[in-house]
Steps between C-alpha positions, in 0.01 A plus 500: 500500500877500539680729739741758365861556604658840440852464359713814521584637159250269330149542641233257621504132401291199610671285759469143623555372857857376551354165606407440134858537370641209300857429380577683177268796562651845440420767760511872423626755753526880514648669193461178296740274687445132416561197718431135408399235751731200487542187703283440800216700648478393864196562716565562870373263768216739585411557135511879538830567320700350218863505393567538128829438318539757222752642257538849359716672241748737665606835352806342336280234330591206722225281642507486879310268737285643777263371768183691593250451780137601450178480692278272293245781467744762366411614150770472234487595132575216260566543128521270199799701381823303461766546766 
């Protein structure tokens, strides 16, 4: 059974642990924000956290790079929707 993540303005969706993220996956955030994983996903020395290079579409339509840090156990919602 998958665990659910409550996204504000959208409802409950199944999530996966951040440790299972792969390049090219599209994550969904509150109110339908989308962010695609790009480049490297680096695991920390202890294996408890990871650093993910991402990109998102800003309000003016430009694509901007971003770096996120997650605990490997944090649940994130992933979609097959195009970015």
